[in-house]
DOKEGU-366387 format. One line per 8 residues: their letters; for each residue y negated, x negated, z negated of C-alpha. Coordinates in pm, 1 decimal, always signed. Layout:
REM residues N
a	Y:X:Z  ...
END
This chain:
REM residues 309
mtdiavil	+13462.9:+2230.7:+2317.3  +13089.0:+2170.2:+2278.0  +12974.3:+1816.9:+2359.0  +12728.2:+1695.6:+2096.8  +12530.4:+1372.3:+2126.6  +12341.3:+1218.0:+1836.6  +12054.8:+995.6:+1954.8  +11906.2:+740.3:+1715.8
pclneeaa	+11621.0:+529.4:+1861.6  +11584.6:+209.3:+1660.1  +11353.3:-88.5:+1628.9  +11455.4:-348.4:+1369.9  +11653.7:-106.1:+1152.6  +11925.2:-349.4:+1045.1  +11881.3:-247.3:+681.2  +11919.3:+126.7:+744.9
igpvvaaf	+12115.8:+198.8:+1060.6  +12469.5:+145.2:+927.5  +12456.3:+423.7:+665.1  +12267.9:+649.6:+907.9  +12541.0:+620.4:+1171.2  +12808.7:+675.9:+907.4  +12627.6:+984.1:+773.5  +12598.9:+1149.5:+1114.6
raalpsav	+12959.9:+1068.3:+1201.5  +13067.8:+1232.1:+875.3  +12845.2:+1536.9:+926.2  +12944.0:+1580.3:+1293.8  +13296.5:+1439.5:+1340.2  +13321.8:+1559.4:+1700.4  +12984.6:+1418.1:+1807.5  +12919.5:+1089.4:+1982.4
vyvydnas	+12653.2:+880.2:+1807.2  +12429.6:+672.6:+2032.5  +12194.4:+406.3:+1900.4  +11922.0:+304.9:+2143.1  +11815.2:-42.3:+2041.0  +11448.5:-61.2:+2136.3  +11394.9:-437.8:+2168.9  +11499.8:-519.1:+1811.9
tddtagva	+11480.5:-879.1:+1696.9  +11731.3:-836.8:+1412.5  +12099.6:-733.3:+1408.4  +12037.7:-358.5:+1450.6  +12273.1:-340.4:+1748.6  +12555.0:-526.7:+1574.0  +12533.6:-321.2:+1255.2  +12525.3:+4.4:+1452.2
sragaivr	+12822.4:-96.2:+1664.2  +13029.6:-191.2:+1360.6  +12943.1:+144.3:+1204.0  +13095.4:+324.5:+1502.9  +12797.2:+400.2:+1726.4  +12771.3:+345.6:+2099.9  +12484.0:+100.0:+2137.5  +12259.2:+100.5:+2439.5
reptpgkg	+11942.9:-97.7:+2492.3  +11598.0:+0.7:+2608.9  +11397.8:-322.5:+2643.6  +11056.3:-157.6:+2680.7  +10913.9:-113.1:+2329.1  +10816.1:+234.5:+2215.1  +11009.5:+525.5:+2069.2  +10914.2:+746.6:+2362.2
navtrafa	+11067.6:+498.6:+2605.3  +11393.7:+490.6:+2409.7  +11422.7:+870.4:+2383.4  +11332.3:+921.7:+2748.7  +11599.5:+671.8:+2852.1  +11856.6:+843.5:+2630.8  +11777.6:+1185.4:+2777.7  +11825.8:+1045.2:+3127.1
didadiyv	+12150.5:+861.0:+3046.1  +12340.0:+1104.1:+2825.6  +12500.3:+1427.0:+2941.8  +12587.1:+1668.6:+2660.6  +12562.8:+2035.9:+2566.7  +12362.3:+1976.7:+2249.7  +12146.2:+1679.3:+2150.8  +12057.1:+1576.3:+1797.0
vadgdgty	+11757.9:+1341.5:+1781.4  +11668.5:+1162.2:+1457.7  +11513.8:+837.1:+1344.7  +11739.2:+547.7:+1253.2  +11554.5:+462.9:+931.8  +11754.0:+685.0:+695.4  +11473.2:+929.9:+617.6  +11643.0:+1240.7:+759.4
dakmapvm	+11935.3:+1426.1:+601.6  +12234.2:+1409.3:+836.8  +12404.5:+1693.5:+645.9  +12148.3:+1933.6:+790.1  +12255.7:+1861.6:+1148.5  +12546.1:+2113.8:+1145.8  +12313.3:+2378.6:+1001.8  +12056.4:+2316.4:+1273.8
ierlqret	+12322.0:+2320.2:+1546.0  +12467.9:+2645.2:+1412.8  +12122.0:+2804.9:+1423.7  +12065.8:+2683.8:+1780.6  +12398.6:+2827.7:+1896.7  +12386.3:+3151.8:+1698.2  +12038.9:+3246.4:+1819.1  +12067.2:+3086.1:+2166.9
ldmvigvr	+11770.0:+2860.3:+2103.5  +11652.6:+2553.8:+2292.2  +11507.7:+2360.8:+2000.3  +11545.2:+2355.6:+1623.9  +11291.6:+2141.1:+1439.7  +11366.8:+1988.5:+1101.3  +11052.7:+2053.8:+897.9  +11008.9:+1768.2:+653.0
ahssaaay	+11015.1:+1849.3:+281.3  +10953.7:+1552.0:+53.6  +10933.9:+1497.9:-321.0  +10767.4:+1156.8:-339.9  +10477.8:+969.9:-181.2  +10717.1:+686.7:-100.5  +10897.1:+914.2:+143.9  +10592.6:+1064.7:+311.0
rpghvmgn	+10260.4:+891.1:+258.7  +9966.5:+1121.2:+173.0  +9772.6:+1000.6:+476.6  +10061.2:+1091.5:+704.3  +10099.0:+1432.2:+537.6  +9730.7:+1506.8:+594.7  +9743.4:+1377.0:+951.4  +10044.9:+1594.0:+1032.0
rvfsgifr	+9871.0:+1901.4:+892.2  +9560.0:+1830.9:+1095.6  +9751.2:+1768.4:+1417.8  +9974.7:+2072.4:+1362.7  +9668.2:+2288.4:+1301.9  +9495.0:+2162.5:+1615.9  +9812.4:+2212.9:+1817.1  +9856.1:+2569.3:+1690.3
slfrvnyt	+9497.7:+2652.8:+1783.8  +9505.8:+2493.2:+2127.4  +9849.3:+2610.6:+2240.9  +9862.1:+2939.7:+2048.0  +10196.2:+2874.8:+1883.1  +10307.4:+2872.6:+1521.5  +10474.3:+2533.8:+1470.3  +10472.0:+2393.3:+1118.8
dilsgyrv	+10566.8:+2027.9:+1178.5  +10499.6:+1921.6:+1536.2  +10550.7:+1552.2:+1455.2  +10897.6:+1579.6:+1303.4  +11142.3:+1336.2:+1460.0  +11447.3:+1544.2:+1359.4  +11536.2:+1791.3:+1633.4  +11835.6:+1965.7:+1783.2
lsrrfvks	+11792.5:+2038.6:+2153.0  +11979.4:+2228.0:+2422.0  +12084.5:+2066.2:+2746.1  +11847.3:+2276.9:+2952.0  +11556.2:+2167.3:+2732.7  +11643.1:+1798.1:+2764.4  +11709.1:+1803.0:+3137.4  +11387.8:+1992.7:+3212.2
fpsrargf	+11174.3:+1769.8:+2990.2  +10943.1:+1545.0:+3201.3  +10851.0:+1295.7:+2931.3  +10581.9:+1036.0:+2991.3  +10538.8:+931.4:+2629.3  +10581.4:+568.2:+2533.7  +10554.6:+584.4:+2157.1  +10547.6:+829.9:+1869.7
eieiemsa	+10366.0:+1089.9:+2080.7  +10710.5:+1188.7:+2214.5  +10728.5:+1464.6:+1951.3  +10397.2:+1608.8:+2074.2  +10536.8:+1615.2:+2427.3  +10850.6:+1800.6:+2312.7  +10642.3:+2056.8:+2126.4  +10406.4:+2104.5:+2420.9
haallrtp	+10697.7:+2137.7:+2664.2  +10848.2:+2412.4:+2447.0  +10513.7:+2591.5:+2418.4  +10439.1:+2577.5:+2790.8  +10784.8:+2697.9:+2895.9  +10797.6:+2954.7:+2614.0  +11138.4:+2828.0:+2507.7  +11299.1:+2994.6:+2204.6
laeietty	+11295.1:+2770.8:+1899.1  +11319.0:+2773.5:+1521.2  +11228.4:+2553.2:+1227.5  +11451.0:+2464.3:+932.4  +11331.0:+2284.0:+623.0  +11511.7:+1956.6:+565.3  +11484.4:+1682.2:+305.7  +11272.5:+1385.1:+404.2
gprpkgaq	+11357.9:+1084.2:+193.5  +11225.1:+731.6:+142.0  +11340.3:+447.4:+364.1  +11604.8:+220.5:+217.9  +11499.0:-113.5:+77.1  +11414.1:-354.9:+357.3  +11337.4:-83.6:+613.9  +10974.4:-77.3:+724.8
sklntfad	+10781.8:+206.2:+889.5  +10688.4:+138.8:+1252.5  +10414.9:+403.3:+1252.5  +10058.8:+273.0:+1269.2  +9853.1:+547.7:+1108.9  +9531.6:+506.3:+1309.4  +9654.7:+365.6:+1640.3  +9944.8:+609.9:+1675.2
garilarm	+9728.3:+893.7:+1545.4  +9472.6:+823.7:+1817.9  +9745.2:+819.0:+2083.6  +9887.8:+1147.3:+1955.2  +9545.7:+1313.7:+1963.8  +9475.5:+1177.1:+2313.3  +9810.9:+1305.9:+2436.2  +9741.4:+1648.1:+2287.0
frflrlhr	+9412.0:+1682.3:+2468.7  +9565.4:+1549.1:+2789.0  +9812.2:+1837.7:+2776.5  +9524.6:+2074.8:+2713.1  +9335.6:+1942.3:+3016.2  +9640.7:+1964.3:+3241.0  +9775.3:+2299.8:+3126.7  +9464.3:+2490.4:+3014.4
prfvygll	+9199.7:+2353.3:+3250.0  +8996.2:+2673.0:+3254.4  +8935.6:+2631.0:+2881.4  +8843.1:+2261.0:+2907.4  +8625.6:+2282.0:+3216.4  +8481.5:+2611.4:+3096.4  +8350.4:+2433.9:+2787.3  +8202.6:+2161.1:+3007.4
gifgvgaa	+8043.5:+2428.6:+3225.3  +7892.9:+2607.7:+2925.0  +7755.7:+2277.8:+2795.9  +7610.2:+2190.5:+3137.6  +7449.6:+2528.6:+3201.7  +7320.4:+2542.4:+2844.5  +7163.9:+2195.9:+2868.0  +7010.1:+2285.4:+3205.2
aiffipil	+6860.6:+2601.3:+3055.5  +6706.7:+2404.9:+2766.9  +6528.8:+2177.4:+3015.7  +6445.7:+2447.9:+3270.7  +6308.9:+2735.3:+3060.1  +5995.5:+2550.9:+2936.1  +5919.0:+2445.2:+3292.7  +5963.1:+2803.6:+3414.7
ieflqtgl	+5733.6:+2937.4:+3142.9  +5467.4:+2679.6:+3229.6  +5497.1:+2763.7:+3598.8  +5453.4:+3136.5:+3532.0  +5146.8:+3066.0:+3318.3  +4973.5:+2806.3:+3535.4  +5144.5:+2811.5:+3872.7  +5209.9:+2438.3:+3838.8
vprfptli	+5516.8:+2222.6:+3784.6  +5381.1:+1907.9:+3619.1  +5724.2:+1778.6:+3510.9  +5893.3:+1770.8:+3845.8  +6156.2:+1501.2:+3754.6  +6268.7:+1715.6:+3458.3  +6307.7:+2010.3:+3694.2  +6528.4:+1804.2:+3924.6
vsvaigil	+6743.4:+1686.6:+3633.6  +6783.0:+2039.5:+3495.6  +6884.6:+2178.5:+3834.7  +7134.0:+1894.5:+3884.7  +7289.4:+1953.0:+3541.2  +7306.2:+2326.0:+3611.1  +7482.7:+2266.4:+3943.1  +7733.4:+2035.6:+3773.6
gcaafavg	+7795.8:+2300.5:+3506.7  +7863.4:+2565.4:+3769.5  +8087.9:+2319.6:+3953.3  +8285.2:+2268.0:+3630.2  +8349.0:+2643.8:+3613.0  +8476.9:+2639.4:+3972.1  +8695.8:+2331.8:+3914.0  +8843.9:+2494.8:+3604.2
aildaqaq	+8932.8:+2809.9:+3796.2  +9099.3:+2612.9:+4077.9  +9294.1:+2385.3:+3842.8  +9398.8:+2681.8:+3630.3  +9562.7:+2847.8:+3930.5  +9738.4:+2519.9:+4008.7  +9851.2:+2477.8:+3646.1  +9996.6:+2828.3:+3641.8
hfaetkrl	+10187.7:+2755.2:+3961.7  +10331.8:+2432.4:+3817.1  +10422.8:+2606.3:+3490.3  +10604.0:+2884.7:+3675.4  +10788.2:+2630.4:+3891.3  +10901.1:+2433.1:+3584.2  +11012.0:+2749.9:+3408.0  +11217.1:+2859.6:+3708.9
aylrmapp	+11388.8:+2517.7:+3714.0  +11451.8:+2548.1:+3340.3  +11600.8:+2897.8:+3378.4  +11844.8:+2779.2:+3644.5  +12031.5:+2583.8:+3376.1  +12277.2:+2748.3:+3139.9  +12167.2:+2829.2:+2784.4  +12330.0:+2643.6:+2494.0
pgiat	+12693.2:+2740.1:+2429.7  +12746.5:+3002.9:+2162.5  +12955.8:+2964.8:+1851.9  +13326.7:+2974.0:+1928.4  +13508.2:+3267.1:+1768.0
END
């Protein structure tokens, strides 16, 4: 029998968590539902427990902290991760699990489809499109909704996932981990509804957006350093050339170098640009070694169990 764990990270979701737990228990009768209470100040834990969930606490605030703790604590074959605010359709969980098992995938992402601005604010829609577009360009993958919090994951994905995220950038880390390890995944469209009355969004559009963007470029620097440092090198050498060429022309015409400090600055910038190229090449070799090591560790674990016949 396949062990399925449903993980619901929560912060002050007293108004929503009871029906969410009930919905996932109905959709997945054999699954164990875990609610990770992330330093709530209301009765989230009590409501979840009465609804039939196993409640565990992660005192350090931040969704990433709660999910990381859950991945470390829970041992299962398949993990379903969703928000505890009632926005995701629990009835889609069996469909996503079936797809994961049938195609031997490591991640199935629930792509959010909404019908009202109350469910998915226009600013968040635009931000998700921008971030997804940047991510596709930088990591050369074709993900539609990299910020979706509704995911079904295999055990080997979860146990090879070295998360460092503290907040909502956890989804970016999952997407980047899948892209870097070239794990098989799929996307399934799922309804994204409004929060129930009394449930408030914990997402800060600008602050969390800035953290997500910073995390994305951190991954780029760590895992594609030749690209990042190559750009710095091009900028440095180009700037040095802009300063140096007029001095060279003047020297060829007159035999003099009247702007000696500018010459020194241009040479220094040029050297730094060349050094950036060298640093990028060295770090790229190191990044490839780390990526291969992580992939080998990932491949040592069994793939998700297939559908019983």
